[in-house]
N, C-alpha and C positions, 0 to 999 in steps of 0.2 A: 568510376573506373570504366574504361572502354571495354566493349565486348571483345572477346578473343577473336583475332583474325586468323583465318585458316589458309595455310600454304601447303603445296605439295613439294616435298623435298625429294626430287626424283633421283638425284645423284649427288652425294656429299662425300668429298675426299677427306676423310678424317684420320687417315693413317699417317699423314705427314706431321712433321713437328709443328707445334703452334708457335707463331712468331712472338717474340718478346719485344716490347716497345720501350724506348727510353726517350724522355722528353727533356731537353736542356732547359735550364732556368730561363734563359733568354728565349723569347718567342721567335727563334730563328729557323727552327726546323725540327724534324723528328726522325729518329732512326729505328728501323725495324729489322730484326734478325732472328734466326732460329735459336740463338742462345743469348741470354741476357748479358753475359760478359762481353760478347761481341757488340751488342747494341750499345752498351755503355762505352766501349772504346770509340765507336763512331760519334756518340753524343759528346764525349769529352773533347774530341777533335773540333766539333762545332763550338763548344764553350770557349776554346782557346783561339777562336777566330778563323778556323779552317773553313774551306769551301765545302760544298756538297760532295765534290769529287774526293777531297781529302777524307771526308767522313766515310765515303763508300770504300775507299781503299783501306782505311784503318779497320773497318768492320770485316772486310775480306781477310785481312792479315790475321785478325783475332780468330775468325772462324777456321782458318788454316790450322791453328793451334788446338782449338777446343773440339772440333769435329772434322778432322781432315778426311774422314771416310766419305763425306757427303757434301761438304761445302768448302768455301775458301778458294784459294788460288787453283786448287786441283779440281774444282767442280763448282756447282751452284751458279750463282750470278748475282747481279745487283741492278737496282732500278733507281734512278734519280728523277724525282718528280717535282715539277714547278707548281706550287699552289697558285701563284699569280697567273701563270699561263694556263693552268688547269690541264696540263698535258705532261707526259713523260719527256724528259730532256735526253736521257740516256738509258738504254737498257742493254745489259750484257749478260746473256743467259747461257745455259749449258749448250743450246743448239742455235739460238738466234741472237742477233745483236742489232740494235737500232742506234744511230744510223749504221747501215750495212758497211762492212769493212772491205768487202770484195765484190766482184761483179762488174757490170758494164758501166756503172755510174749513172744509168738512166732511171733507176728506181726512185720512187717518191713515197714518203710515208702515206699510209692509208688513213682516211678520215671517215668519221661516222657519216652515214647517209641520212641520219635523222637527228634531231635535237634531243638532248636528254630530257627526261620527264621532270627533273627538278634541278635547281641551281646547285645545291650541295648534295653530294652523295654520302649518306650516313655510313659510319664505320661501326661494325660490330666485332666483338672479340668472342671467339668460341673457345672458352677456357674454363677450367675447373679447379686449378690450384689456388691456394690462398693468396699468393702474391699476384698472380695474374688476374684473379677475380677482382682484387682491389684495384689493379691497373685498369680493368674495364670500367669500373665505376668512376675512376678518376678522369679518363681521357676519351672514352668511347660514347657513341650515341645509343648503344644497346649491348646487351649481354646475351650470348647464344650458347648456353651449356648443353651438354649431352648427359644422359643418366641423371637427370634432375628429378627429384621426388618432392612434391609439395608437402608431403608429410614430414620430410626431414630437411626442409629448406633452411632450417636454422644453422646447418653446418657452414653456410655461406654468409650468414648475417654479419659476422665481425669483419670479414674481408670487404664486403660491400660498404659497411659503415666507414671503414678506414679510408676507402677510396673516395667516397662522397665527401668526407671531411677534408681531405686534401684538395678536393675540387672546389670547396666552398659551399657545398650543398648539393642535394640531388636534383638534377634537372627534371622539370615536370614531365617532359616527353621521353625520359629515359625508358628504353624498351627492354623488358625481360622476355626473351623469346626462346624458350627451351626447344631443342629438337626432340620430338616425341614420337615413339613408335605407336602406331595405331592398328588395332585389329578388332573391328566391330562385328559382332555376330551373336546369335542366340546361344551358342555353345561356348560357355566361358572357358572350360578346360582346354578346348581345341584352340581358342584364341590365344590363350597363354602359350600353348605348345608351339604355335606359329611364330612367336616372338622369341622364345627361349634361345634358339641358335644365334640370333643376332646379338642378344645381350651377352651370351657366352663368348662370342668372338671378340667383343671389346674388353670384357672383364678378364678373359683368359689369354687372348692372343695378341693384344696390342702392346707388345714389349716383353722383355725378358723378366724373369722373377725379380721382384723388388723394384722394377723400373717402369711399371705400367700405371700411369696416373689414373686411368679409368678404374683399375682395380683398387687403387688407394681411395678413390671417392666412394666406392661401394663399401669398403671397409669402414670409412668414416661415418657412413650411414648406420653402422651397427651390424653389418653383415660380414663380420671378420671371417668367421669360419667358412661361409659360403664363398667369399672372395678367394680364400686360399685354396679351397677344394676345386673351384672352377679353373684357377690358374694351373694348379698341379696337373689336373687331368688334361687340360688343353695342351700344355707344353710337353706333356708326355705322349701326345698323339692319341689320347683317348677322348676324341671329340664327343662321342655319344655320352660318356660319363660327365663331361663338362656341361653339356646341355642339361642333363638330368639334375645336375647340382644347382641349377638356377632356381631359387625358391619362388613359390607363388607370390609371396609378399613383395619380393623385389620386382617382379614383373608388374604387379598391380601398382607399385609405387612410381615406376619410371615410364609407364606406358598407359595408354587409354585402351582398355580391353573389355570385351563383353557386350551385352545387349545395349541398345541405344539408351534405354532408361538408366542403366548403370553408369554409362559414360556421362550422361547428363548430370548425374549426382556428383561424379568425380570432378567434373569441370569446375564445380563450386570450390573445391579444395584448391585447384590451380589458381583460380581468381583470388582466393583468400591469401594465397602465398605470394601475391604480387605479380603474377604472370599476366602480361598484356598481349602477348602474341604466342600462338602455338605454331611451330613449324612441323607439320605432320610428315613423318617419315613413312611414306607409302608410295607405291607406283600404281595403286588401284583406285580409279576414280570412284568406285562404289564406296570405298572407305571414306573418301572425302565427303561424299553425299551423306553418309551416315554420321560423320562428325558434324557436318553443317546442321543436320537435323537435331543432333544432341545439343549443339550450341544454341539452336533455336532463336 
């Protein structure tokens, strides 16, 4: 097994909807959308011989129906990408469009001033639902979950196995790279308290009651009562109570906390759970140094 690689995740926008992907049987294209029903509408258009533009508009029309408040014709946008040309063909977004539809006509597309570091750019899915985790195993180069606990990694085993079976086997280079909060220090209770507000915000605040998939993951781990208490307090505006409701066991499971020696021991559990990369959620270079020392 490879040693864990360490990365600093300085800014991760996880509040937005996770894209759902749909792959037509024919290797003609792939459709990604914020709702699986919209992605399926675009994929069905490709299956019936439609062009990329046909699929884009079918997806937009479906999004107009399933989530008109944020996508579809009234908002959002679409991107058509050419795998052969390795470049976007069309981008129509909320504020910008390529090619530009207005202006002097003198503008030209910008190009990279340097070559990419690799021929192919790996695709990771940051997902935690059973269907989407299976999808990551089926089509992606890696899986990047949040609120992953190596002690309870079994809650994802069936979904991963299903996806790899559809794929025809697990690729040797498939990367399991959970986004992991890090708080390394000699005072273990203080380290836990540093991370409790972050965990409470995801478990309690990322969606209305019954519609927060971070909350559902924590409940599936066996923290049903804590997940409910955190959500109730957070959504009622009692943020301090929500933070206090995050149990030590949950912090210890989904984060790397405490003295370097303790983190070193915990890393063995992450390796044993099949983790190949840790994306360290910290903006403090001292935490990265401590994690590097623990990984040794």
